[in-house]
C-alpha positions in Angstrom: 0.3 -0.1 -0.1 2.9 2.5 1.0 4.4 1.8 -2.8 1.4 2.4 -4.3 1.0 5.6 -2.6 4.4 6.9 -3.0 4.2 5.7 -6.8 0.8 7.9 -7.3 2.5 10.9 -5.8 5.5 10.8 -8.0 3.8 10.5 -10.9 1.3 12.8 -10.4 4.1 15.2 -9.4 5.5 14.9 -12.6 2.7 15.2 -14.7 3.8 18.2 -16.0 7.3 16.8 -16.9 5.4 14.0 -19.0 3.4 16.1 -21.0 5.8 18.4 -22.1 7.6 15.2 -23.9 4.4 14.9 -26.0 3.8 18.4 -26.9 5.8 21.6 -27.4 5.3 23.4 -23.8 4.0 27.2 -23.8 6.5 29.5 -24.6 5.6 31.7 -21.4 3.5 30.2 -19.1 2.4 33.5 -17.3 0.8 34.5 -21.0 -2.0 31.4 -19.8 -5.0 31.1 -22.2 -8.4 32.1 -21.6 -9.4 28.7 -23.1 -9.0 25.3 -22.9 -10.9 22.2 -20.7 -12.9 23.3 -18.3 -14.7 20.5 -17.5 -14.7 16.6 -18.3 -16.9 13.6 -17.5 -16.6 9.8 -18.0 -18.8 7.4 -19.0 -20.6 4.7 -17.0 -18.8 2.4 -18.1 -15.5 4.5 -18.2 -14.4 4.2 -22.1 -15.8 7.7 -23.4 -14.5 10.7 -21.8 -16.7 13.9 -22.5 -14.5 17.0 -22.9 -15.8 20.1 -22.3 -13.9 23.1 -24.0 -14.4 27.0 -23.6 -13.7 30.1 -21.4 -11.5 28.7 -18.5 -12.7 31.7 -16.4 -16.5 32.3 -17.2 -17.8 35.2 -15.0 -21.0 35.2 -13.2 -22.9 37.6 -11.0 -26.3 37.1 -9.1 -26.6 40.3 -6.9 -29.4 41.6 -5.3 -29.3 45.2 -3.7 -32.4 46.0 -2.3 -33.2 48.2 -5.2 -32.4 45.9 -8.3 -32.0 42.6 -9.3 -28.8 41.6 -11.1 -27.5 38.6 -13.3 -24.7 39.1 -15.3 -22.6 36.4 -18.0 -19.6 37.4 -19.6 -18.2 34.2 -21.1 -17.4 32.4 -24.3 -18.9 29.6 -26.6 -18.6 26.0 -25.7 -18.2 22.8 -27.5 -18.0 18.7 -26.2 -15.7 16.7 -27.4 -16.1 13.0 -27.1 -13.3 10.4 -26.5 -12.9 6.7 -27.2 -10.3 5.9 -24.4 -9.2 2.8 -25.4 -8.5 3.8 -28.8 -7.2 7.0 -27.8 -9.2 8.6 -30.7 -11.6 11.7 -30.7 -15.3 10.1 -31.7 -17.4 13.1 -32.1 -17.7 16.5 -31.4 -21.2 18.4 -30.3 -21.0 22.1 -31.1 -24.6 23.4 -31.4 -24.0 25.4 -28.3 -25.0 29.2 -28.3 -23.2 29.9 -25.5 -21.1 28.2 -22.5 -21.9 24.6 -21.2 -22.1 24.5 -17.5 -23.3 21.1 -16.5 -23.1 17.6 -18.4 -23.9 14.1 -17.5 -24.0 10.6 -18.8 -26.8 8.4 -18.8 -26.0 5.1 -16.7 -26.7 3.1 -20.2 -24.2 5.1 -21.9 -26.6 6.0 -24.7 -27.3 9.5 -23.9 -25.5 12.4 -22.8 -27.2 15.3 -20.8 -26.1 19.0 -21.1 -27.1 22.4 -19.6 -25.7 25.2 -21.4 -26.4 29.2 -20.9 -27.9 29.6 -24.5 -27.7 33.3 -25.8 -30.6 34.1 -28.1 -29.4 37.8 -28.7 -26.1 38.8 -29.1 -26.8 42.3 -31.2 -29.2 44.9 -30.6 -32.6 43.2 -30.0 -35.9 44.0 -31.4 -37.7 43.6 -28.3 -37.4 44.3 -24.7 -38.6 40.6 -23.7 -35.3 39.6 -25.9 -32.5 40.7 -23.7 -33.8 38.2 -21.1 -34.0 35.2 -23.2 -30.8 34.0 -22.2 -31.3 31.1 -20.4 -30.1 27.6 -19.0 -31.0 25.1 -21.7 -31.1 21.5 -21.4 -30.2 19.1 -24.4 -30.4 15.3 -24.7 -27.6 14.2 -27.1 -27.2 10.5 -28.8 -23.8 9.5 -27.5 -23.1 7.1 -30.2 -24.2 9.5 -32.8 -24.0 13.2 -31.5 -27.7 13.4 -32.9 -29.4 16.3 -30.7 -32.6 14.5 -29.5 -34.1 17.2 -27.9 -33.7 20.8 -26.3 -35.8 22.6 -23.3 -35.5 25.8 -21.8 -34.9 24.8 -18.3 -33.4 27.5 -15.6 -33.4 30.9 -15.9 -31.0 31.7 -13.1 -27.8 29.9 -11.7 -27.1 26.5 -13.0 -26.0 24.0 -9.8 -26.5 20.0 -10.9 -27.4 17.5 -13.4 -27.7 13.7 -13.1 -29.8 10.8 -14.6 -31.6 8.4 -12.5 -30.4 4.4 -12.7 -32.3 3.2 -15.3 -31.5 6.5 -17.6 -35.2 7.1 -17.9 -35.6 10.4 -16.1 -33.0 13.3 -15.5 -32.8 15.9 -12.7 -31.3 19.4 -13.0 -31.2 22.3 -10.5 -31.0 26.0 -10.9 -32.2 29.5 -9.6 -31.3 32.6 -7.9 -29.4 33.3 -4.4 -33.2 33.1 -2.9 -35.1 30.8 -5.0 -33.7 27.6 -6.5 -35.3 24.5 -8.2 -35.2 21.3 -9.3 -37.1 19.8 -11.9 -37.7 15.9 -13.4 -37.7 15.4 -16.8 -38.2 12.4 -18.8 -35.6 11.6 -21.0 -37.4 10.4 -24.0 -39.8 13.0 -24.2 -38.4 15.4 -22.9 -41.5 16.4 -20.8 -40.9 18.2 -17.4 -42.6 15.9 -14.9 -42.2 17.9 -11.3 -40.5 20.9 -9.9 -39.6 21.3 -6.5 -39.1 24.8 -5.4 -36.6 25.9 -2.6 -35.5 29.2 -0.9 -32.1 28.5 -0.9 -29.3 27.5 -3.1 -29.0 23.6 -4.6 -25.7 22.5 -4.7 -25.8 18.7 -5.9 -27.4 15.5 -6.9 -27.4 12.1 -5.9 -29.9 9.2 -6.8 -29.1 5.7 -5.3 -28.3 2.6 -7.6 -31.4 1.0 -6.9 -33.6 4.3 -7.9 -35.0 4.3 -4.6 -33.7 7.8 -2.6 -32.8 11.1 -3.9 -30.3 13.2 -1.9 -30.0 16.9 -2.7 -27.8 19.1 -0.9 -28.6 22.7 0.0 -28.0 25.9 1.8 -30.1 26.9 5.1 -31.9 30.1 4.4 -30.3 32.7 6.2 -27.4 30.4 7.7 -23.9 29.7 6.2 -24.0 26.1 6.2 -25.9 23.2 4.1 -28.0 20.4 5.0 -29.1 17.6 2.7 -32.8 16.5 1.8 -33.2 13.0 1.3 -36.6 12.1 -1.0 -38.0 9.1 -2.3 -37.1 9.2 -5.6 -39.8 7.6 -7.1 -42.8 9.6 -5.3 -40.5 12.3 -4.0 -41.7 12.7 -0.8 -39.4 13.9 1.6 -37.6 11.1 4.0 -35.4 12.9 6.0 -33.1 16.4 6.7 -29.3 15.8 7.8 -27.8 18.5 8.7 -23.9 19.2 9.2 -22.6 18.7 12.8 -19.0 19.1 12.4 -19.0 22.6 11.3 -20.8 25.8 10.5 -18.5 27.3 7.5 -18.6 30.8 6.3 -19.1 31.2 2.6 -19.2 27.4 2.0 -18.5 25.9 -1.6 -21.0 22.8 -2.4 -19.4 19.7 -3.9 -20.4 16.4 -5.2 -22.4 14.0 -3.1 -22.5 10.0 -4.0 -24.5 7.0 -2.5 -22.9 3.8 -2.1 -23.6 1.1 -4.2 -25.9 -0.8 -1.4 -27.5 2.8 -0.9 -26.7 2.7 3.1 -23.9 5.3 2.9 -24.1 9.1 1.5 -20.8 10.6 1.0 -21.1 14.5 0.6 -17.9 16.8 -0.1 -18.2 20.0 1.6 -15.5 23.0 1.8 -15.5 26.5 2.9 -13.8 28.3 5.3 -14.1 27.7 9.1 -12.8 30.4 11.7 -9.3 30.8 10.5 -8.7 27.7 8.3 -9.6 26.5 4.7 -11.2 23.3 4.9 -12.2 20.3 2.5 -13.9 17.4 4.0 -16.2 14.5 3.0 -18.9 13.6 5.5 -20.1 9.8 5.3 -23.9 9.5 6.7 -25.6 6.5 7.6 -28.7 6.6 5.4 -30.5 4.1 7.5 -30.1 5.7 10.9 -29.9 9.0 10.0 -26.5 9.9 11.8 -22.9 10.8 10.4 -20.9 8.0 10.1 -17.4 9.8 9.9 -15.8 12.8 8.6 -12.8 12.1 6.1 -10.3 15.6 5.7 -9.4 15.8 1.9 -7.5 19.1 2.6 -6.5 22.0 5.4 -4.7 25.3 5.3 -4.3 28.5 7.2 -7.1 31.7 6.2 -4.0 34.4 5.4 -4.1 37.7 7.5 -4.8 39.7 4.0 -8.2 37.1 3.6 -9.4 37.8 6.9 -9.4 41.3 5.9 -11.2 40.9 3.0 -14.1 39.1 5.1 -14.7 42.1 7.0 -15.8 44.2 4.2 -19.3 45.2 4.7 -21.8 42.9 2.3 -21.5 44.0 -1.0 -20.5 43.1 -4.5 -16.8 43.2 -3.9 -17.3 41.4 -0.5 -19.0 38.7 -2.5 -15.8 38.5 -4.8 -13.8 38.3 -2.5 -15.6 35.4 -0.8 -15.7 33.5 -4.1 -12.0 34.0 -4.5 -11.5 32.5 -0.9 -13.8 29.8 -1.6 -11.8 28.5 -4.3 -8.4 28.2 -2.0 -10.4 26.0 0.5 -9.6 23.2 -2.9 -12.8 22.1 -3.4 -13.9 18.4 -4.5 -14.8 18.0 -8.0 -15.6 14.2 -8.3 -16.8 11.5 -5.6 -17.2 8.6 -6.3 -17.6 5.0 -4.5 -15.6 1.6 -6.1 -18.0 -1.0 -7.7 -18.1 -3.2 -4.4 -18.3 0.3 -2.2 -15.1 -0.5 -0.3 -13.2 2.5 -1.4 -14.3 5.9 -1.8 -12.1 8.3 -4.3 -12.5 12.2 -4.0 -10.1 14.4 -6.6 -9.8 18.1 -7.4 -7.7 20.2 -9.6 -4.0 19.1 -7.6 -5.0 16.3 -5.7 -6.8 12.8 -5.0 -7.1 10.7 -2.4 -8.6 7.1 -2.1 -10.0 5.9 1.5 -11.2 2.6 2.9 -14.7 3.4 2.9 -14.9 1.4 6.1 -12.5 2.6 8.3 -11.5 6.0 6.8 -8.0 4.5 6.2 -6.2 6.8 3.6 -5.1 4.1 0.9 -3.9 6.5 -1.9 -3.0 10.4 -2.1 -1.6 11.5 -4.6 -0.6 15.5 -5.1 0.1 17.1 -8.7 1.8 20.4 -9.3 0.3 20.6 -13.1 -1.4 23.8 -13.9 -4.8 21.5 -14.4 -8.1 22.9 -15.6 -10.4 20.3 -14.7 -10.5 16.5 -13.2 -12.9 13.3 -13.8 -13.0 10.1 -12.2 -14.1 6.8 -13.9 -18.0 5.8 -11.8 -15.6 2.9 -10.7 -12.6 5.2 -9.2 -9.9 3.8 -10.9 -9.0 6.0 -13.5 -8.4 10.0 -13.0 -8.2 12.1 -16.0 -6.3 15.9 -15.6 -6.6 18.4 -18.1 -3.8 21.0 -18.4 -3.6 24.5 -19.6 -1.8 23.2 -22.6 -5.1 21.4 -23.7 -3.7 18.0 -23.4 -5.7 15.4 -20.9 -3.6 12.8 -19.5 -5.4 9.3 -17.9 -3.7 7.7 -14.6 -4.4 4.3 -13.2 -5.2 5.2 -9.9 -4.5 2.1 -8.2 -0.8 1.9 -9.8 -0.1 5.6 -10.4 0.6 4.1 -14.0 0.2 6.6 -16.7 -2.4 5.1 -19.2 -2.2 7.3 -22.2 -2.4 11.2 -23.4 -5.4 12.5 -25.3 -3.6 14.6 -28.3 -6.2 17.2 -28.1 -5.9 20.0 -31.4 -5.4 23.5 -30.8 -8.9 24.9 -29.4 -8.4 27.6 -31.1 -9.3 26.3 -34.4 -12.7 25.2 -33.2 -14.1 27.8 -30.9 -15.0 31.3 -31.9 -13.8 32.7 -28.6 -15.4 36.3 -29.3 -18.8 34.9 -30.1 -21.3 35.8 -27.2 -21.5 38.1 -24.4 -24.8 38.0 -22.0 -25.9 40.5 -19.7 -29.2 41.9 -18.1 -27.4 44.2 -15.9 -28.3 48.3 -16.9 -26.0 51.3 -17.3 -27.1 53.4 -14.9 -25.3 56.8 -16.3 -23.3 57.9 -19.0 -20.9 61.1 -19.9 -18.8 61.9 -22.4 -15.7 63.6 -22.1 -14.8 67.1 -23.4 -13.8 67.0 -27.3 -16.4 63.3 -27.5 -13.6 60.7 -27.8 -14.1 59.2 -24.6 -17.4 57.9 -22.8 -17.5 57.0 -19.2 -20.5 55.1 -17.8 -21.4 53.1 -14.8 -23.2 49.9 -14.3 -22.7 46.2 -14.4 -21.1 45.7 -10.8 -18.8 48.0 -8.5 -16.5 50.1 -11.4 -16.7 52.8 -14.1 -15.5 51.7 -17.6 -13.9 54.3 -20.0 -14.6 53.7 -23.6 -13.3 54.7 -26.8 -16.2 56.4 -28.6 -15.3 55.5 -32.3 -14.0 52.1 -31.8 -15.8 51.1 -28.9 -12.6 49.2 -27.2 -12.2 49.9 -23.1 -9.7 52.4 -22.5 -9.6 51.9 -18.9 -11.7 50.1 -15.9 -11.9 52.0 -12.3 -11.9 48.7 -10.4 -11.6 48.5 -6.3 -15.0 49.7 -5.5 -17.0 48.8 -2.5 -20.3 49.3 -3.9 -21.8 50.1 -7.4 -21.6 53.5 -8.8 -24.8 55.0 -10.0 -24.2 58.4 -11.6 -20.8 59.6 -13.1 -20.3 63.2 -14.3 -16.9 64.7 -15.9 -15.5 68.1 -15.6 -15.2 70.3 -18.8 -11.8 70.6 -18.4 -11.1 66.7 -18.1 -9.3 67.1 -15.3 -11.9 65.4 -13.2 -14.3 62.3 -13.0 -16.8 61.9 -10.0 -18.9 59.2 -9.6 -21.8 58.6 -6.8 -22.1 55.2 -5.3 -24.6 53.1 -3.7 -22.8 52.9 -0.5 -23.2 56.8 0.3 -20.1 57.7 -0.7 -18.7 60.0 -3.9 -15.7 58.8 -5.7 -13.3 61.6 -7.0 -11.0 60.7 -9.9 -8.5 62.3 -12.2 -10.3 61.6 -15.0 -7.2 61.1 -17.3 -5.3 59.0 -15.2 -8.3 57.0 -13.1 -6.3 57.3 -9.8 -8.6 58.2 -6.9 -8.2 61.3 -5.3 -10.7 62.0 -2.7 -13.8 60.1 -1.0 -16.4 61.8 0.6 -19.1 60.9 2.3 -23.1 61.9 2.0 -24.0 60.3 5.2 -27.6 60.3 3.9 -27.7 56.6 2.2 -26.9 56.2 -1.4 -26.3 58.7 -3.8 -28.6 58.5 -6.5 -27.2 61.4 -8.4 -23.9 63.4 -9.2 -22.9 66.8 -10.8 -19.8 68.8 -11.2 -20.1 72.8 -11.5 -19.1 74.0 -14.6 -15.6 75.4 -13.8 -14.9 72.1 -12.2 -14.9 73.5 -8.2 -17.5 72.0 -7.0 -19.5 68.5 -6.9 -22.9 68.3 -5.3 -24.8 64.9 -4.8 -28.0 63.7 -4.1 -29.0 61.2 -1.5 -32.1 60.3 0.7 -33.8 63.7 1.2 -30.8 66.5 0.9 -28.3 67.6 -1.5 -24.4 67.9 0.0 -21.9 70.1 -2.0 -17.8 69.8 -1.6 -14.9 71.2 -2.7 -14.1 68.8 -6.0 -10.2 69.5 -5.5 -9.6 69.1 -1.8 -13.1 67.2 -0.7 -14.0 69.6 2.1 -17.4 70.0 2.5 -19.0 73.2 1.4 -23.1 73.2 1.4 -25.7 70.8 2.9 -29.4 71.6 0.5 -32.1 70.2 2.9 -35.8 70.7 1.5 -36.9 67.5 0.0 -39.1 65.5 1.5 -37.8 62.2 -0.4 -35.0 60.9 -1.8 -33.4 63.3 -4.2 -32.8 62.0 -8.0 -31.5 64.4 -9.3 -28.8 66.8 -9.5 -27.7 69.7 -11.8 -25.5 72.9 -12.0 -26.7 75.8 -14.2 -24.6 76.9 -17.3 -23.0 80.1 -15.4 -22.4 78.1 -12.2 -24.8 80.2 -10.2 -27.5 77.8 -9.4 -28.1 73.8 -8.2 -31.3 72.2 -9.5 -32.5 69.5 -7.5 -35.2 66.7 -8.1 -36.8 64.4 -6.1 -39.9 61.6 -5.8 -41.7 64.5 -3.7 -42.8 65.3 -7.3 -40.7 69.2 -7.1 -37.9 70.5 -8.3 -35.9 73.4 -6.2 -33.6 75.7 -6.9 -30.8 76.8 -5.0 -28.1 79.7 -4.6 -24.9 78.2 -4.8 -23.0 80.9 -2.8 -25.7 81.0 0.2 -27.2 77.9 -0.1 -30.6 79.4 0.2 -33.1 78.1 -1.6 -34.6 80.3 -4.6 -37.6 78.6 -5.7 -39.8 75.7 -5.8 -40.9 73.9 -9.5 -43.7 71.7 -10.0 -45.3 70.8 -13.3 -46.4 67.1 -12.8 -47.9 65.2 -9.7 -45.7 62.6 -10.5 -42.3 61.9 -8.9 -39.6 63.2 -11.0 -36.8 60.7 -11.8 -34.3 63.1 -13.8 -33.3 66.9 -14.6 -31.0 68.5 -16.9 -30.1 72.0 -17.4 -29.5 73.6 -21.3 -27.0 75.6 -22.6 -29.5 78.8 -22.3 -30.6 78.2 -18.4 -33.7 75.8 -19.6 -34.3 73.4 -17.1 -36.0 69.6 -18.1 -37.6 66.9 -15.6 -38.3 63.6 -16.4 -41.1 62.2 -14.7 -42.6 58.4 -13.7 -45.8 59.0 -15.6 -43.5 59.4 -18.8 -43.8 63.3 -19.4 -40.9 65.4 -19.9 -41.5 69.1 -18.1 -39.7 72.1 -19.2 -39.1 75.0 -17.6 -37.4 79.0 -17.9 -35.4 78.6 -14.5 -34.5 82.4 -14.4 -38.3 83.2 -13.8 -39.9 79.4 -13.3 -42.3 79.4 -15.7 -43.4 76.3 -17.1 -42.8 76.7 -20.8 -43.9 72.9 -22.4 -44.9 69.6 -21.1 -44.0 66.9 -23.8 -45.4 63.8 -23.8 -45.2 61.0 -25.5 -43.2 57.9 -23.6 -45.5 54.5 -23.1 -43.9 54.4 -19.5 -41.5 56.0 -17.1 -38.5 58.8 -18.3 -35.5 57.9 -16.6 -32.9 60.2 -18.4 -33.0 63.4 -20.1 -30.5 65.8 -21.7 -29.9 68.4 -23.9 -27.8 68.9 -26.9 -25.1 71.6 -26.6 -26.6 74.0 -28.4 -30.1 73.7 -26.3 -32.2 73.3 -29.4 -33.1 69.4 -28.7 -33.9 67.8 -25.4 -33.7 64.0 -25.5 -35.5 61.8 -23.0 -35.2 57.7 -22.9 -37.4 55.6 -20.8 -39.2 52.3 -20.1 -41.0 52.3 -23.1 -37.4 51.4 -24.9 -37.6 54.3 -26.8 -35.3 57.8 -27.0 -37.5 60.4 -28.0 -36.0 64.1 -29.3 -37.7 67.2 -28.8 -37.5 70.5 -30.8 -37.2 73.1 -27.7 -38.5 76.0 -29.9 -41.6 74.1 -31.0 -42.0 71.6 -28.1 -42.3 69.5 -30.8 -41.1 65.9 -31.5 -38.5 65.3 -33.8 -37.2 61.6 -34.0 -37.6 58.4 -31.6 -35.1 56.1 -31.9 -35.1 52.4 -31.2 -34.7 48.7 -32.1 -32.1 48.4 -29.3 -34.8 46.5 -27.3 -34.6 47.4 -23.7 -34.8 50.3 -21.1 -33.0 53.3 -21.5 -31.8 54.8 -18.5 -29.2 57.4 -18.9 -28.4 59.9 -22.2 -25.6 62.2 -22.9 -25.1 64.0 -26.4 -21.3 64.3 -27.3 -19.7 68.0 -27.4 -20.5 68.6 -30.9 -23.9 67.6 -31.0 -23.9 65.3 -33.5 -24.0 61.7 -31.9 -26.4 60.5 -28.5 -25.4 57.7 -26.6 -27.9 55.8 -24.7 -27.3 53.4 -21.4 -29.6 50.4 -21.4 -31.3 47.8 -19.4 -29.0 45.0 -21.3 -26.1 46.4 -20.4 -25.5 48.5 -23.6 -24.0 51.6 -25.1 -25.9 52.1 -28.0 -24.9 55.4 -30.1 -26.8 57.2 -32.7 -26.4 60.1 -35.2 -28.4 62.7 -33.5 -29.2 64.3 -37.1 -30.4 61.4 -39.1 -31.1 59.0 -36.4 -28.9 56.1 -38.1 -27.5 53.9 -35.3 -23.7 54.3 -35.5 -22.6 51.9 -32.9 -23.5 49.4 -30.2 -20.9 48.5 -26.8 -21.9 46.0 -25.0 -19.8 44.9 -22.0 -16.4 44.0 -23.3 -17.3 43.6 -26.8 -18.1 45.8 -29.8 -20.4 45.0 -32.3 -19.9 46.7 -35.3 -23.3 48.0 -36.9 -23.5 46.9 -40.8 -26.2 48.6 -43.1 -28.2 46.1 -45.3 
């Protein structure tokens, strides 16, 4: 036994050396590929290996900040290669995926392969608003022998977490959902008909069905608790039989991993990993299903939590902290494969760097191997006798777990020959605020996470991303001399950056909840931010407070300086626009033109003031006299943004009806309606020359039009630019 352990450890450690002899190594290991083998799974007999190829680092965010729900996927197309292990030969390729593949499972009879992929149904500006939400988790069933697609069903609209077959191959179970609402769905594998749905209020981690088909185990989080539990059902009636709760640890940020029944169905193995106090841990719990009590806990991995990691855990809840928690989970080295031997005497667990074989009855370690290969995926045969390791050079090596011998290396082709890595980007985030830099060559935008992006307005290429923020930025503004960029944040702070370098110069606190809107004075010396019911004014150069303007009885939704810098206009849900003297802080007058809450305001170069409302109207005043000039009506939903052209002759409004409307300020007549982007418009800005108008939309796109002709010029979506071609 000691010789076997030594052999496997040594062979796995030198795995990278062995692989380097079969292929040309990377010239620069630091320049690791972004695409390659991201997942693998063996067929029940171990003769076929399904290799998922695609983006190695898919990004997915599911956030709920109390105001909006967000879902974002930034990833690329995937495909599956089916390899004959014995022949070391690529049998067939499955490429009918319009997005990344997240889950796959072989049927126990080996005839079918089920996949769940995040299918992108629109990669260009869409025609209808609903189209931006049609990216969904799609369950597909393939004939594993011929590669034929048998059927395809839209399965889950949120996170994709688990997929498995029943032992008789007749039923498929899939799981997915958001942070507070998950569902388990049961499908007929022949017809694709959905048979049953079980809903949960917390996320599902893994699924397992006993070999006799009598028991179904579901690992899930406990609502509002940092730990998990296992629900065991009668797999035929779906009646709940028991709930098993871990008694060993209550880890913070637990990472779900596989679970598996022993062949006789009496033992359930559940892999767990997370952070417990000052320790990263990965372990396998063994439960006696008959007595409903834990049998033993097998340690897979332990390591101390570093001091800098502890600091990140003390950050307030928010997107930034969640990203740090996800990073810490990865350091816990979660188990990716967990199988019992066919007789049930051995239990084997593996992740990207380690494999351990235990005596299932005693918990004694039989084999323990560690690899220093830069692995991207691992897989165990259902019998636990073969381990597959994929590395960043896109090679897959197969090892005999019992002897430590290298069986063979699958000679995969260059992944770049077969995958269009820039084909798909999906998002249903929204752009909250946009601003042109003076000169019109750069656009600043806020939205889609805690960052501000700067884009080249001509090429659509991202120039700079200001990261490291603790919360989302809700509004941005740029000074007229292009020296200062400011952002209003959800955590109640205002960030002041150097507009050219992106260096953070000051952080000031509004002390009144989230800051919904921010504005810079024409000379760039003052910055104003509106929060719950007040507006604070600071010196933009020093960050020192200057004024606090109080008068609104509800949240402030808009702030704007007059062109001469003598007035500040503020608007809110109390249906009023208030004008304030910049020097004294005294209220000059209050304006009301609608009985609906005001969502946005803007000054023209001539001193005209416009406000958008929740009832779909735009009200225009002469700010000097307070006279109501015009009420513009045409939107079929809430107006979210208003903006004037530099010459003041056109006012633009964007709203929930998926349109941008241009109005002639001299006549009050509509000039043009811009649409076709297929999502609500949340922010607008004119270029300094007035020729271009940019809109930030609800599907995370910047859409640019020619203001004179209404022609669509360009769409910028997340980190990809989509050129618009005529004809």
